VEXDREN-2710 file (C-alpha; in Angstrom, 1 decimal):
% VEXDREN-2710
k/r/px/py/pz
1/MET/1.2/-43.7/30.9
2/LYS/3.7/-40.9/30.3
3/THR/2.6/-40.7/26.6
4/ARG/-1.1/-40.5/27.5
5/ARG/-0.4/-37.7/30.0
6/PHE/1.6/-35.7/27.4
7/GLY/-1.2/-36.1/24.8
8/ALA/-3.8/-34.8/27.2
9/THR/-1.6/-31.9/28.2
10/LEU/-0.9/-31.0/24.6
11/VAL/-4.6/-30.9/23.7
12/CYS/-5.4/-28.7/26.6
13/ALA/-2.5/-26.4/25.8
14/VAL/-3.8/-26.0/22.2
15/VAL/-7.3/-25.2/23.4
16/LEU/-6.1/-22.6/25.8
17/GLY/-3.8/-21.1/23.1
18/LEU/-6.8/-20.7/20.8
19/ALA/-8.8/-19.0/23.5
20/GLY/-6.0/-16.4/23.9
21/THR/-7.0/-15.6/27.5
22/ALA/-6.0/-16.6/30.9
23/CYS/-9.6/-17.6/31.9
24/GLY/-9.8/-20.7/33.9
25/THR/-6.2/-20.7/35.1
26/GLU/-7.1/-23.3/37.7
27/SER/-8.1/-25.8/35.0
28/TRP/-7.3/-29.4/34.4
29/GLU/-4.4/-28.3/32.1
30/GLN/-2.7/-26.5/34.9
31/GLN/-3.1/-29.6/37.0
32/GLN/-1.4/-31.6/34.3
33/LEU/1.3/-29.1/33.9
34/GLN/1.9/-29.1/37.7
35/ASP/2.1/-32.9/37.6
36/SER/4.7/-32.8/34.8
37/PHE/6.5/-29.7/36.1
38/PRO/6.0/-29.4/39.9
39/VAL/6.3/-26.0/41.4
40/ASP/6.4/-24.7/44.9
41/ARG/2.8/-23.4/45.5
42/ALA/4.1/-21.5/48.5
43/THR/5.9/-19.1/46.1
44/GLU/2.7/-18.5/44.0
45/PRO/0.9/-15.3/44.7
46/ALA/-2.7/-15.5/46.1
47/PRO/-5.4/-15.3/43.5
48/ALA/-6.7/-12.0/44.7
49/GLN/-3.2/-10.5/44.6
50/SER/-2.6/-11.9/41.1
51/GLU/-5.9/-10.3/39.8
52/ARG/-5.0/-7.1/41.5
53/SER/-1.6/-7.1/39.9
54/ALA/-3.1/-7.8/36.4
55/VAL/-5.6/-4.9/36.8
56/ASP/-2.8/-2.5/37.9
57/SER/-0.6/-3.6/35.0
58/THR/-3.4/-3.1/32.5
59/ALA/-4.2/0.3/33.9
60/GLU/-0.6/1.3/33.5
61/ASP/-0.4/-0.1/29.9
62/VAL/-3.5/1.7/28.7
63/ARG/-2.3/5.1/27.4
64/GLU/-3.5/7.5/24.8
65/ASP/-2.1/6.4/21.4
66/VAL/-3.5/8.7/18.8
67/ILE/-3.2/8.4/15.0
68/THR/-3.4/11.9/13.5
69/THR/-4.4/12.4/9.8
70/GLY/-4.8/15.8/8.2
71/SER/-5.3/17.5/4.9
72/ALA/-5.0/21.1/3.6
73/THR/-5.4/23.1/0.5
74/VAL/-3.1/26.1/-0.1
75/GLN/-3.4/28.7/-2.9
76/THR/-0.1/30.1/-4.2
77/GLN/1.2/31.7/-7.4
78/ASP/3.8/28.9/-7.9
79/PRO/2.5/25.5/-6.7
80/GLU/5.7/23.6/-7.7
81/MET/8.0/26.0/-5.7
82/ALA/5.6/25.9/-2.7
83/ALA/5.6/22.1/-2.8
84/ALA/9.4/22.0/-2.9
85/ASP/9.6/24.4/0.1
86/PHE/7.1/22.4/2.0
87/THR/9.1/19.2/1.3
88/THR/12.3/20.9/2.7
89/LEU/10.3/22.0/5.8
90/VAL/9.0/18.4/6.5
91/ARG/12.5/16.9/6.2
92/ASP/14.0/19.6/8.5
93/ARG/11.3/18.7/11.1
94/GLY/12.4/15.0/11.0
95/GLY/9.6/13.8/8.7
96/ARG/9.6/12.2/5.3
97/ILE/7.7/12.4/2.0
98/ALA/5.4/9.5/1.3
99/SER/4.3/10.7/-2.1
100/SER/4.3/13.8/-4.3
101/GLU/2.5/14.5/-7.6
102/THR/2.2/17.4/-10.0
103/SER/-0.8/17.6/-12.4
104/THR/-3.1/19.9/-14.2
105/TRP/-6.8/20.2/-13.3
106/SER/-9.2/22.5/-15.1
107/GLU/-6.2/24.1/-16.9
108/GLN/-4.7/24.9/-13.5
109/LEU/-1.4/23.5/-12.2
110/ARG/-1.5/21.8/-8.9
111/ALA/1.0/19.9/-6.7
112/THR/0.0/17.4/-4.0
113/VAL/2.4/16.3/-1.3
114/THR/1.7/13.6/1.3
115/ALA/4.1/13.9/4.3
116/ARG/4.7/11.7/7.4
117/VAL/5.5/14.1/10.2
118/PRO/6.6/13.3/13.8
119/ALA/3.5/13.6/16.0
120/ASP/5.2/16.2/18.2
121/ASN/5.9/18.5/15.2
122/TYR/2.5/18.0/13.4
123/GLN/0.9/21.2/14.6
124/THR/4.0/23.2/13.9
125/VAL/4.1/22.0/10.3
126/VAL/0.4/22.8/9.9
127/ASP/0.9/26.3/11.3
128/SER/3.7/26.9/8.8
129/LEU/1.5/26.3/5.8
130/THR/0.6/30.0/5.9
131/ASP/4.2/30.7/4.9
132/HIS/3.6/29.0/1.5
133/GLY/0.4/30.7/0.5
134/GLU/-3.2/31.2/1.6
135/VAL/-4.7/28.2/3.4
136/VAL/-8.2/27.9/2.1
137/ALA/-9.0/24.5/3.7
138/GLN/-7.6/22.4/6.5
139/SER/-8.8/19.5/8.5
140/THR/-7.4/17.1/11.1
141/GLN/-8.7/13.7/12.3
142/SER/-7.5/12.0/15.4
143/THR/-8.1/8.3/16.3
144/ASP/-7.2/6.8/19.7
145/VAL/-5.9/3.3/19.3
146/GLY/-4.6/2.8/22.8
147/GLN/-7.2/0.1/23.7
148/GLU/-6.5/-1.7/20.4
149/ARG/-2.8/-1.7/21.2
150/VAL/-3.4/-3.2/24.6
151/ASP/-5.6/-5.9/23.1
152/LEU/-3.0/-6.8/20.6
153/GLU/-0.3/-6.9/23.2
154/ALA/-2.4/-9.2/25.4
155/ARG/-3.0/-11.6/22.5
156/ARG/0.6/-11.6/21.7
157/ALA/1.6/-12.3/25.3
158/ALA/-0.9/-15.2/25.4
159/LEU/0.5/-16.6/22.1
160/GLN/4.0/-16.3/23.4
161/ALA/3.1/-18.1/26.6
162/SER/1.4/-20.9/24.5
163/ILE/4.6/-21.2/22.3
164/ASP/6.8/-21.4/25.4
165/ARG/4.5/-24.1/26.9
166/LEU/4.4/-26.1/23.7
167/THR/8.2/-25.9/23.4
168/GLU/8.6/-27.2/26.9
169/LEU/6.1/-30.0/26.4
170/MET/7.9/-31.1/23.1
171/SER/10.9/-32.1/25.2
172/THR/8.8/-34.8/26.9
173/ALA/7.1/-36.1/23.8
174/GLY/6.7/-39.9/24.0
175/THR/5.9/-40.7/20.4
176/VAL/6.7/-39.3/16.9
177/GLU/3.0/-38.6/16.4
178/ASP/2.9/-36.4/19.5
179/LEU/6.0/-34.6/18.5
180/LEU/4.7/-33.9/14.9
181/ALA/1.4/-32.6/16.3
182/ALA/3.2/-30.3/18.7
183/GLU/5.4/-29.0/15.9
184/ASN/2.4/-28.3/13.6
185/THR/0.7/-26.4/16.4
186/LEU/3.8/-24.5/17.3
187/THR/4.3/-23.4/13.6
188/GLN/0.7/-22.0/13.5
189/ARG/1.2/-20.2/16.8
190/GLN/4.4/-18.7/15.6
191/ALA/2.7/-17.4/12.4
192/ASP/-0.1/-15.9/14.5
193/LEU/2.5/-14.3/16.7
194/ASP/4.4/-12.8/13.8
195/SER/1.1/-11.3/12.4
196/LEU/0.3/-9.7/15.7
197/THR/3.8/-8.3/15.9
198/ALA/3.4/-6.8/12.5
199/GLN/0.1/-5.1/13.4
200/LEU/1.7/-3.6/16.5
201/ASP/4.6/-2.3/14.5
202/TYR/2.2/-0.7/12.0
203/LEU/0.2/0.9/14.9
204/ALA/3.4/2.2/16.4
205/ASP/4.5/3.8/13.1
206/GLN/1.1/5.4/12.6
207/VAL/1.1/6.9/16.1
208/ALA/4.7/8.1/15.9
209/LEU/4.4/9.7/12.4
210/SER/1.2/11.7/11.6
211/THR/0.1/11.9/8.0
212/LEU/-0.5/15.3/6.3
213/THR/-1.6/15.7/2.7
214/VAL/-1.3/19.2/1.2
215/THR/-2.5/20.3/-2.2
216/PHE/-1.0/23.5/-3.6
217/THR/-3.1/25.2/-6.3
218/VAL/-2.8/28.4/-8.3
219/ASP/-4.6/31.3/-6.6
220/ASP/-7.3/33.4/-8.3
221/GLU/-4.9/36.3/-9.0
222/GLY/-2.2/34.1/-10.4
223/TYR/-4.5/32.3/-12.8
224/ARG/-5.3/33.9/-16.2
225/PRO/-7.7/31.9/-18.4
226/PRO/-6.5/31.6/-22.1
227/ASN/-7.9/34.2/-24.5
228/ALA/-9.6/33.5/-27.9
229/PHE/-6.3/33.6/-29.8
230/GLU/-4.6/31.1/-27.4
231/ARG/-7.6/28.8/-27.6
232/ALA/-7.7/28.9/-31.4
233/TRP/-3.9/28.2/-31.6
234/ALA/-4.3/25.3/-29.2
235/ALA/-7.1/23.9/-31.4
236/PHE/-5.0/24.3/-34.5
237/VAL/-2.0/22.5/-33.0
238/ALA/-4.3/19.7/-31.8
239/SER/-5.9/19.3/-35.3
240/LEU/-2.4/19.4/-37.0
241/ALA/-1.3/16.6/-34.7
242/SER/-4.4/14.6/-35.7
243/VAL/-3.7/15.1/-39.4
244/LEU/-0.1/14.1/-39.0
245/ILE/-1.1/10.9/-37.1
246/VAL/-3.7/10.0/-39.8
247/SER/-1.1/10.7/-42.6
248/MET/1.5/8.5/-41.0
249/ALA/-1.0/5.8/-40.5
250/ALA/-2.0/6.0/-44.2
251/VAL/1.5/5.9/-45.7
252/PRO/1.9/2.0/-45.6
253/TRP/-1.5/1.6/-47.3
254/LEU/-0.5/4.1/-50.0
255/VAL/2.7/2.1/-50.7
256/ILE/0.7/-1.1/-51.0
257/LEU/-1.8/0.5/-53.3
258/ALA/1.0/1.9/-55.5
259/VAL/2.6/-1.6/-55.8
260/LEU/-0.8/-3.1/-56.8
261/ILE/-1.4/-0.4/-59.5
262/ALA/2.1/-1.0/-60.9
263/VAL/1.5/-4.8/-61.1
264/VAL/-1.9/-4.4/-62.8
265/PHE/-0.4/-1.9/-65.3
266/VAL/2.4/-4.4/-66.3
267/LEU/-0.1/-7.2/-66.7
268/VAL/-2.4/-5.2/-68.9
269/ARG/0.4/-4.0/-71.1
270/ARG/1.7/-7.5/-71.7
271/ARG/-1.7/-8.8/-72.6
272/ARG/-2.2/-5.9/-75.1
273/ASN/1.2/-6.7/-76.7
274/ARG/0.2/-10.3/-77.2
275/ASN/-3.1/-9.4/-78.9
276/HIS/-1.5/-6.8/-81.2
277/PRO/2.0/-7.9/-82.1
278/PRO/4.1/-5.3/-83.9
279/GLN/4.3/-5.5/-87.8
280/GLU/7.6/-6.4/-89.5
281/ASP/9.5/-3.8/-91.5
282/GLY/8.8/-3.8/-95.3
283/GLN/5.4/-5.5/-94.9
284/ALA/3.0/-4.1/-97.4
285/GLY/0.2/-2.2/-96.0
286/PRO/-3.4/-2.8/-96.8
287/ALA/-4.5/-2.7/-100.5
288/ALA/-6.1/0.5/-101.7
END
Protein backbone atom coordinates (compact mmCIF):
# COMPACT_ATOMS: atom_id res chain seq x y z
CA MET A 1 0.00 0.00 0.00
CA LYS A 2 2.84 2.36 0.90
CA THR A 3 4.62 1.61 -2.39
CA ARG A 4 1.47 2.30 -4.44
CA ARG A 5 0.93 5.60 -2.62
CA PHE A 6 4.54 6.65 -3.29
CA GLY A 7 4.26 5.80 -6.99
CA ALA A 8 1.09 7.86 -7.40
CA THR A 9 2.63 10.76 -5.50
CA LEU A 10 5.80 10.66 -7.62
CA VAL A 11 3.85 10.71 -10.91
CA CYS A 12 1.78 13.67 -9.80
CA ALA A 13 4.89 15.52 -8.60
CA VAL A 14 6.53 15.02 -12.00
CA VAL A 15 3.47 16.33 -13.84
CA LEU A 16 3.34 19.43 -11.65
CA GLY A 17 7.07 19.97 -12.13
CA LEU A 18 6.62 19.97 -15.95
CA ALA A 19 3.80 22.49 -15.69
CA GLY A 20 6.12 24.82 -13.76
CA THR A 21 3.22 26.68 -12.10
CA ALA A 22 1.30 26.54 -8.91
CA CYS A 23 -2.06 26.08 -10.62
CA GLY A 24 -4.33 23.61 -8.96
CA THR A 25 -2.59 23.66 -5.60
CA GLU A 26 -5.57 21.95 -4.02
CA SER A 27 -5.00 18.93 -6.27
CA TRP A 28 -4.88 15.25 -5.62
CA GLU A 29 -1.08 15.50 -5.37
CA GLN A 30 -1.40 17.84 -2.42
CA GLN A 31 -3.80 15.44 -0.79
CA GLN A 32 -1.27 12.64 -1.23
CA LEU A 33 1.51 14.79 0.14
CA GLN A 34 -0.62 15.73 3.10
CA ASP A 35 -1.32 12.05 3.77
CA SER A 36 2.40 11.26 3.63
CA PHE A 37 3.58 14.41 5.39
CA PRO A 38 0.76 15.73 7.62
CA VAL A 39 0.74 19.43 8.41
CA ASP A 40 -1.32 21.57 10.68
CA ARG A 41 -3.87 23.28 8.42
CA ALA A 42 -4.53 25.81 11.13
CA THR A 43 -1.13 27.32 10.37
CA GLU A 44 -1.76 27.58 6.61
CA PRO A 45 -2.82 30.99 5.32
CA ALA A 46 -6.26 31.42 3.81
CA PRO A 47 -6.41 31.05 0.00
CA ALA A 48 -7.31 34.68 -0.49
CA GLN A 49 -4.45 35.78 1.72
CA SER A 50 -2.00 33.51 -0.17
CA GLU A 51 -3.10 34.90 -3.53
CA ARG A 52 -2.84 38.43 -2.21
CA SER A 53 0.67 37.76 -0.92
CA ALA A 54 1.73 36.26 -4.27
CA VAL A 55 0.41 39.30 -6.17
CA ASP A 56 2.19 41.69 -3.81
CA SER A 57 5.40 39.70 -4.08
CA THR A 58 5.23 39.73 -7.89
CA ALA A 59 4.59 43.46 -7.94
CA GLU A 60 7.62 44.01 -5.76
CA ASP A 61 9.80 41.72 -7.91
CA VAL A 62 8.93 43.40 -11.22
CA ARG A 63 11.42 46.18 -11.70
CA GLU A 64 12.90 47.90 -14.70
CA ASP A 65 15.85 45.83 -15.89
CA VAL A 66 17.21 47.51 -19.01
CA ILE A 67 19.84 46.17 -21.41
CA THR A 68 21.56 49.10 -23.13
CA THR A 69 23.48 48.69 -26.38
CA GLY A 70 25.07 51.55 -28.27
CA SER A 71 27.36 52.36 -31.18
CA ALA A 72 29.24 55.44 -32.35
CA THR A 73 31.58 56.63 -35.09
CA VAL A 74 34.29 59.15 -34.24
CA GLN A 75 36.52 60.92 -36.76
CA THR A 76 40.04 61.74 -35.58
CA GLN A 77 43.50 62.34 -37.01
CA ASP A 78 44.99 59.34 -35.17
CA PRO A 79 42.49 56.47 -34.79
CA GLU A 80 44.94 54.20 -32.95
CA MET A 81 45.78 56.82 -30.32
CA ALA A 82 42.10 57.72 -29.89
CA ALA A 83 41.22 54.03 -29.41
CA ALA A 84 43.96 53.68 -26.78
CA ASP A 85 42.71 56.75 -24.91
CA PHE A 86 39.13 55.44 -25.05
CA THR A 87 40.28 52.07 -23.67
CA THR A 88 41.93 53.82 -20.73
CA LEU A 89 38.76 55.84 -20.07
CA VAL A 90 36.57 52.72 -20.06
CA ARG A 91 38.81 50.96 -17.55
CA ASP A 92 38.94 54.04 -15.34
CA ARG A 93 35.12 54.00 -15.29
CA GLY A 94 35.07 50.40 -14.06
CA GLY A 95 34.42 48.80 -17.45
CA ARG A 96 36.32 46.34 -19.58
CA ILE A 97 37.20 45.86 -23.24
CA ALA A 98 35.34 43.01 -24.93
CA SER A 99 37.20 43.31 -28.26
CA SER A 100 39.38 45.69 -30.26
CA GLU A 101 40.48 45.68 -33.90
CA THR A 102 42.59 47.86 -36.19
CA SER A 103 42.09 47.59 -39.95
CA THR A 104 42.29 49.50 -43.21
CA TRP A 105 39.13 50.25 -45.13
CA SER A 106 39.21 52.13 -48.47
CA GLU A 107 42.88 52.99 -47.81
CA GLN A 108 41.88 54.60 -44.51
CA LEU A 109 42.97 53.40 -41.10
CA ARG A 110 40.24 52.60 -38.60
CA ALA A 111 40.09 51.19 -35.08
CA THR A 112 37.02 49.52 -33.57
CA VAL A 113 36.61 49.01 -29.82
CA THR A 114 33.74 47.17 -28.12
CA ALA A 115 33.49 48.08 -24.43
CA ARG A 116 31.37 46.81 -21.54
CA VAL A 117 30.58 49.81 -19.37
CA PRO A 118 28.72 49.86 -16.02
CA ALA A 119 25.16 50.96 -16.72
CA ASP A 120 25.45 53.95 -14.38
CA ASN A 121 28.49 55.25 -16.28
CA TYR A 122 27.26 54.54 -19.82
CA GLN A 123 26.02 58.05 -20.61
CA THR A 124 29.17 59.58 -19.12
CA VAL A 125 31.34 57.50 -21.43
CA VAL A 126 29.18 58.40 -24.44
CA ASP A 127 29.44 62.10 -23.61
CA SER A 128 33.24 61.83 -23.34
CA LEU A 129 33.55 60.63 -26.96
CA THR A 130 33.79 64.27 -28.06
CA ASP A 131 37.18 64.42 -26.28
CA HIS A 132 38.59 61.90 -28.78
CA GLY A 133 37.39 63.51 -32.00
CA GLU A 134 34.26 64.49 -33.89
CA VAL A 135 31.26 62.24 -33.24
CA VAL A 136 29.62 61.82 -36.64
CA ALA A 137 27.16 59.08 -35.64
CA GLN A 138 25.81 57.72 -32.36
CA SER A 139 22.87 55.50 -31.45
CA THR A 140 21.59 53.76 -28.31
CA GLN A 141 19.05 50.96 -27.96
CA SER A 142 17.42 49.99 -24.66
CA THR A 143 15.50 46.77 -23.99
CA ASP A 144 13.52 46.16 -20.80
CA VAL A 145 13.92 42.54 -19.66
CA GLY A 146 12.29 42.93 -16.24
CA GLN A 147 9.32 40.72 -17.08
CA GLU A 148 11.60 38.11 -18.64
CA ARG A 149 13.65 38.02 -15.45
CA VAL A 150 10.53 37.57 -13.32
CA ASP A 151 9.33 34.70 -15.53
CA LEU A 152 12.70 32.97 -15.31
CA GLU A 153 12.83 33.39 -11.55
CA ALA A 154 9.30 31.97 -11.21
CA ARG A 155 10.24 28.94 -13.31
CA ARG A 156 13.40 28.47 -11.29
CA ALA A 157 11.45 28.63 -8.03
CA ALA A 158 8.95 26.04 -9.34
CA LEU A 159 11.78 23.73 -10.39
CA GLN A 160 13.49 24.15 -7.03
CA ALA A 161 10.25 23.28 -5.25
CA SER A 162 9.87 20.20 -7.47
CA ILE A 163 13.45 19.14 -6.70
CA ASP A 164 12.89 19.55 -2.98
CA ARG A 165 9.63 17.57 -3.20
CA LEU A 166 11.26 14.72 -5.15
CA THR A 167 14.21 14.63 -2.76
CA GLU A 168 11.84 14.27 0.16
CA LEU A 169 9.77 11.60 -1.56
CA MET A 170 12.89 9.57 -2.42
CA SER A 171 13.44 8.93 1.28
CA THR A 172 10.14 6.98 1.36
CA ALA A 173 10.73 4.95 -1.82
CA GLY A 174 9.43 1.43 -1.39
CA THR A 175 11.11 -0.29 -4.36
CA VAL A 176 14.30 0.10 -6.37
CA GLU A 177 12.27 0.92 -9.50
CA ASP A 178 10.57 3.84 -7.75
CA LEU A 179 13.91 5.10 -6.47
CA LEU A 180 15.53 4.95 -9.93
CA ALA A 181 12.56 6.73 -11.51
CA ALA A 182 12.77 9.48 -8.92
CA GLU A 183 16.54 9.85 -9.45
CA ASN A 184 16.14 10.14 -13.24
CA THR A 185 13.46 12.78 -12.84
CA LEU A 186 15.55 14.61 -10.26
CA THR A 187 18.55 14.67 -12.63
CA GLN A 188 16.45 16.22 -15.40
CA ARG A 189 14.99 18.80 -13.01
CA GLN A 190 18.49 19.74 -11.83
CA ALA A 191 19.69 20.22 -15.43
CA ASP A 192 16.71 22.48 -16.17
CA LEU A 193 17.41 24.43 -12.99
CA ASP A 194 21.06 24.96 -13.95
CA SER A 195 19.99 26.18 -17.40
CA LEU A 196 17.57 28.73 -15.92
CA THR A 197 20.23 29.90 -13.49
CA ALA A 198 22.67 30.45 -16.37
CA GLN A 199 20.07 32.49 -18.26
CA LEU A 200 19.43 34.65 -15.21
CA ASP A 201 23.17 35.19 -14.73
CA TYR A 202 23.49 36.25 -18.38
CA LEU A 203 20.61 38.72 -18.06
CA ALA A 204 22.13 40.15 -14.89
CA ASP A 205 25.47 40.65 -16.66
CA GLN A 206 23.82 42.33 -19.66
CA VAL A 207 21.86 44.66 -17.39
CA ALA A 208 24.81 45.55 -15.15
CA LEU A 209 27.23 46.22 -18.05
CA SER A 210 26.08 48.14 -21.11
CA THR A 211 27.72 47.46 -24.48
CA LEU A 212 29.23 50.32 -26.49
CA THR A 213 30.97 49.82 -29.86
CA VAL A 214 33.01 52.77 -31.09
CA THR A 215 34.69 53.03 -34.51
CA PHE A 216 37.49 55.58 -34.85
CA THR A 217 38.21 56.69 -38.42
CA VAL A 218 40.49 59.24 -40.07
CA ASP A 219 38.79 62.61 -40.53
CA ASP A 220 38.53 64.36 -43.91
CA GLU A 221 41.37 66.79 -43.14
CA GLY A 222 43.72 64.10 -41.85
CA TYR A 223 43.25 61.85 -44.88
CA ARG A 224 45.33 62.53 -48.03
CA PRO A 225 44.73 60.24 -50.99
CA PRO A 226 47.90 58.90 -52.68
CA ASN A 227 49.19 60.83 -55.71
CA ALA A 228 50.13 59.37 -59.12
CA PHE A 229 53.76 58.69 -58.15
CA GLU A 230 52.74 56.86 -54.97
CA ARG A 231 50.19 54.77 -56.85
CA ALA A 232 52.77 53.90 -59.55
CA TRP A 233 55.35 52.93 -56.94
CA ALA A 234 52.82 50.77 -55.13
CA ALA A 235 51.95 49.04 -58.42
CA PHE A 236 55.66 48.47 -59.18
CA VAL A 237 56.25 46.94 -55.75
CA ALA A 238 53.22 44.69 -56.19
CA SER A 239 54.39 43.53 -59.66
CA LEU A 240 57.94 42.96 -58.38
CA ALA A 241 56.57 40.78 -55.62
CA SER A 242 54.57 38.80 -58.18
CA VAL A 243 57.67 38.27 -60.36
CA LEU A 244 59.66 37.13 -57.34
CA ILE A 245 56.99 34.64 -56.35
CA VAL A 246 56.80 33.22 -59.89
CA SER A 247 60.59 32.95 -60.10
CA MET A 248 60.88 31.13 -56.81
CA ALA A 249 58.13 28.76 -57.89
CA ALA A 250 59.96 28.07 -61.20
CA VAL A 251 63.39 27.31 -59.65
CA PRO A 252 62.62 23.63 -58.81
CA TRP A 253 61.35 23.02 -62.36
CA LEU A 254 64.46 24.62 -63.85
CA VAL A 255 66.67 22.31 -61.78
CA ILE A 256 64.72 19.25 -62.92
CA LEU A 257 64.92 20.41 -66.55
CA ALA A 258 68.70 20.92 -66.28
CA VAL A 259 69.16 17.39 -64.91
CA LEU A 260 67.10 15.89 -67.75
CA ILE A 261 69.10 17.80 -70.39
CA ALA A 262 72.39 16.59 -68.87
CA VAL A 263 71.21 12.95 -68.88
CA VAL A 264 70.08 13.19 -72.51
CA PHE A 265 73.41 14.79 -73.53
CA VAL A 266 75.40 11.97 -71.88
CA LEU A 267 73.32 9.25 -73.53
CA VAL A 268 73.61 10.82 -76.97
CA ARG A 269 77.39 11.19 -76.65
CA ARG A 270 77.85 7.54 -75.62
CA ARG A 271 75.79 6.32 -78.53
CA ARG A 272 77.78 8.43 -80.95
CA ASN A 273 81.05 7.03 -79.59
CA ARG A 274 79.81 3.47 -80.13
CA ASN A 275 78.85 4.15 -83.74
CA HIS A 276 82.11 5.94 -84.59
CA PRO A 277 84.97 4.36 -82.63
CA PRO A 278 88.30 6.29 -82.71
CA GLN A 279 90.98 5.05 -85.27
CA GLU A 280 94.21 3.51 -84.00
CA ASP A 281 97.53 5.37 -84.38
CA GLY A 282 99.56 4.42 -87.51
CA GLN A 283 96.55 3.05 -89.35
CA ALA A 284 96.80 3.94 -93.00
CA GLY A 285 94.42 6.34 -94.29
CA PRO A 286 92.20 5.74 -97.29
CA ALA A 287 93.99 5.00 -100.66
CA ALA A 288 94.36 7.82 -103.07
